[in-house]
MISEDREN-374158 format. One record per residue (C-alpha): residue number from 1; residue in three letters; x, y, z. Coordinates in nm, 4 decimals. Layout:
N
{rec NUM ALA {X Y Z}}
...
This chain:
139
{rec 1 MET {-1.2042 -1.1861 1.4629}}
{rec 2 GLU {-0.8262 -1.2118 1.4741}}
{rec 3 GLN {-0.6380 -1.4304 1.2276}}
{rec 4 GLU {-0.2777 -1.5273 1.3108}}
{rec 5 THR {-0.0344 -1.6408 1.0384}}
{rec 6 LYS {0.3332 -1.7402 1.0473}}
{rec 7 VAL {0.5286 -1.5191 0.8058}}
{rec 8 ARG {0.8804 -1.4634 0.6701}}
{rec 9 LEU {1.0012 -1.1063 0.7193}}
{rec 10 LYS {1.2529 -0.8862 0.5420}}
{rec 11 ILE {1.3341 -0.5679 0.7326}}
{rec 12 VAL {1.5285 -0.2799 0.5787}}
{rec 13 SER {1.6014 0.0336 0.7782}}
{rec 14 ARG {1.7873 0.3124 0.5972}}
{rec 15 MET {1.8963 0.5938 0.8310}}
{rec 16 ARG {2.0465 0.9227 0.7135}}
{rec 17 GLU {2.2321 1.1294 0.9736}}
{rec 18 PRO {2.2184 1.5126 0.9635}}
{rec 19 GLY {2.5741 1.5202 0.8183}}
{rec 20 GLY {2.4651 1.3008 0.5254}}
{rec 21 ASP {2.6105 0.9655 0.6351}}
{rec 22 VAL {2.3772 0.6750 0.5576}}
{rec 23 ASN {2.3512 0.3517 0.7563}}
{rec 24 GLU {2.1455 0.0628 0.6274}}
{rec 25 ILE {2.0407 -0.2367 0.8343}}
{rec 26 ARG {1.8898 -0.5467 0.6710}}
{rec 27 HIS {1.7453 -0.8457 0.8521}}
{rec 28 ALA {1.5543 -1.1596 0.7618}}
{rec 29 ARG {1.3330 -1.2978 1.0374}}
{rec 30 ARG {1.0377 -1.5210 1.1039}}
{rec 31 GLY {0.7400 -1.3708 1.2754}}
{rec 32 THR {0.3680 -1.3766 1.3283}}
{rec 33 LEU {0.1133 -1.1622 1.1448}}
{rec 34 THR {-0.2193 -1.1001 1.3166}}
{rec 35 ARG {-0.5055 -0.9372 1.1303}}
{rec 36 THR {-0.7455 -0.7432 1.3494}}
{rec 37 ALA {-1.0554 -0.5400 1.2750}}
{rec 38 GLN {-0.8330 -0.2280 1.3006}}
{rec 39 GLY {-0.5387 -0.3422 1.0846}}
{rec 40 VAL {-0.2310 -0.5655 1.1079}}
{rec 41 GLN {0.0135 -0.6562 1.3840}}
{rec 42 ILE {0.3525 -0.8156 1.3234}}
{rec 43 LEU {0.5465 -0.9763 1.6084}}
{rec 44 TYR {0.9115 -1.0790 1.5753}}
{rec 45 ASP {1.2322 -1.1175 1.7721}}
{rec 46 GLU {1.5397 -0.9148 1.6920}}
{rec 47 GLU {1.9037 -0.9442 1.7922}}
{rec 48 GLN {2.1455 -0.6616 1.7218}}
{rec 49 ASP {2.4900 -0.6080 1.8746}}
{rec 50 GLY {2.4227 -0.8895 2.1229}}
{rec 51 GLU {2.0997 -0.7337 2.2487}}
{rec 52 LYS {1.7764 -0.9296 2.2109}}
{rec 53 ALA {1.4376 -0.7622 2.1818}}
{rec 54 ARG {1.0799 -0.8498 2.0975}}
{rec 55 ILE {0.9155 -0.6119 1.8497}}
{rec 56 LEU {0.5419 -0.5634 1.7958}}
{rec 57 LEU {0.4686 -0.3421 1.4958}}
{rec 58 SER {0.1064 -0.2523 1.4327}}
{rec 59 ALA {-0.0663 -0.0445 1.1667}}
{rec 60 GLU {-0.4177 0.0905 1.2067}}
{rec 61 GLY {-0.5593 0.3261 0.9472}}
{rec 62 ARG {-0.2987 0.5907 0.8678}}
{rec 63 ALA {-0.0961 0.5389 1.1883}}
{rec 64 ALA {0.1525 0.2821 1.3173}}
{rec 65 ARG {0.3064 0.1890 1.6510}}
{rec 66 MET {0.6285 0.0074 1.7372}}
{rec 67 LEU {0.6498 -0.1553 2.0795}}
{rec 68 ARG {1.0015 -0.2744 2.1634}}
{rec 69 ARG {1.0797 -0.4831 2.4725}}
{rec 70 GLY {1.4363 -0.5742 2.5661}}
{rec 71 MET {1.7355 -0.4168 2.7402}}
{rec 72 THR {1.6261 -0.1007 2.5613}}
{rec 73 SER {1.2477 -0.0629 2.5460}}
{rec 74 ALA {1.0268 0.1930 2.3763}}
{rec 75 GLU {0.6815 0.2602 2.2407}}
{rec 76 LEU {0.7045 0.4741 1.9282}}
{rec 77 ARG {0.3960 0.6126 1.7530}}
{rec 78 PHE {0.3979 0.7121 1.3863}}
{rec 79 ILE {0.1227 0.9527 1.2765}}
{rec 80 PRO {0.1838 1.1399 0.9490}}
{rec 81 GLY {0.2072 1.5149 0.9974}}
{rec 82 GLU {0.2428 1.4862 1.3752}}
{rec 83 LYS {0.5300 1.4824 1.6217}}
{rec 84 THR {0.4881 1.2207 1.8935}}
{rec 85 SER {0.6876 1.1970 2.2168}}
{rec 86 SER {0.8262 0.8854 2.3792}}
{rec 87 ALA {1.1412 0.7622 2.5474}}
{rec 88 TYR {1.3952 0.4870 2.5081}}
{rec 89 VAL {1.3940 0.3141 2.8465}}
{rec 90 THR {1.7417 0.1831 2.9309}}
{rec 91 MET {1.9075 0.0456 3.2423}}
{rec 92 TYR {2.0925 0.3794 3.2628}}
{rec 93 GLY {1.7756 0.5904 3.2517}}
{rec 94 ASP {1.5207 0.7217 3.0051}}
{rec 95 ILE {1.6243 0.8995 2.6844}}
{rec 96 PRO {1.3571 1.1399 2.5481}}
{rec 97 VAL {1.2598 1.0739 2.1853}}
{rec 98 MET {1.0374 1.2629 1.9418}}
{rec 99 ILE {0.9181 1.1078 1.6142}}
{rec 100 ASP {0.8187 1.3375 1.3253}}
{rec 101 THR {0.6391 1.1135 1.0737}}
{rec 102 ARG {0.6143 1.1954 0.7038}}
{rec 103 ALA {0.4361 0.8801 0.5862}}
{rec 104 VAL {0.2932 0.5443 0.6950}}
{rec 105 SER {0.1778 0.2972 0.4310}}
{rec 106 VAL {0.0581 -0.0617 0.4184}}
{rec 107 LEU {0.0251 -0.2456 0.0871}}
{rec 108 GLU {-0.1012 -0.6047 0.0746}}
{rec 109 ASP {-0.1580 -0.8731 -0.1837}}
{rec 110 GLU {-0.2393 -1.2451 -0.1668}}
{rec 111 ARG {0.1268 -1.3404 -0.0969}}
{rec 112 GLY {0.2057 -1.0835 0.1725}}
{rec 113 GLY {0.2586 -0.7134 0.2150}}
{rec 114 VAL {0.4790 -0.4193 0.3026}}
{rec 115 LEU {0.4561 -0.1789 0.5938}}
{rec 116 ALA {0.6653 0.1349 0.5323}}
{rec 117 LEU {0.7514 0.4198 0.7691}}
{rec 118 ASP {0.9204 0.7465 0.6722}}
{rec 119 TYR {1.0188 0.9632 0.9704}}
{rec 120 ASP {1.2721 1.1803 1.1507}}
{rec 121 CYS {1.3914 1.0910 1.5006}}
{rec 122 TYR {1.4933 1.3499 1.7574}}
{rec 123 VAL {1.6791 1.2435 2.0717}}
{rec 124 SER {1.6949 1.4942 2.3583}}
{rec 125 GLY {1.5706 1.7616 2.1156}}
{rec 126 GLU {1.8342 1.7042 1.8447}}
{rec 127 MET {1.7607 1.5468 1.5069}}
{rec 128 THR {1.9630 1.2255 1.5038}}
{rec 129 TYR {1.8502 1.0595 1.1822}}
{rec 130 SER {1.5941 1.0477 0.9030}}
{rec 131 THR {1.4666 0.6943 0.8460}}
{rec 132 ARG {1.2943 0.4944 0.5761}}
{rec 133 PHE {1.1843 0.1642 0.7365}}
{rec 134 GLU {1.0279 -0.1177 0.5327}}
{rec 135 LEU {0.9024 -0.4464 0.6688}}
{rec 136 THR {0.8003 -0.6958 0.4000}}
{rec 137 TRP {0.6138 -1.0129 0.4931}}
{rec 138 ARG {0.5459 -1.3298 0.2941}}
{rec 139 VAL {0.3190 -1.6170 0.3947}}
């Protein structure tokens, strides 16, 4: 049985480039949390640099998946200890992506929860950034 709940989201993505530069992106959004027999799914809309996208982030067991639909689309899978292949699909063509995941965690309490991802991203075979992504939700 699925249970859908409106939630407030805080998203923090901290990306470290190979040269050591750090970029941090913070967003506050509204979204929808759906609990399934397998885990949680969080749906929200994002706008960055004038580009709109719909994001579906799901966590099942020790793995997570991010499905992004917009001008740039992707399906990224996060499985600790594994490298997973995907592509950013753009109007200019596909860009190969590999995700090397260190950790996926979901912590919940009666007021909400946190889904955290810790991973390296490789684009066209080159390491582009190391990311710590945290999505916090409150009901």
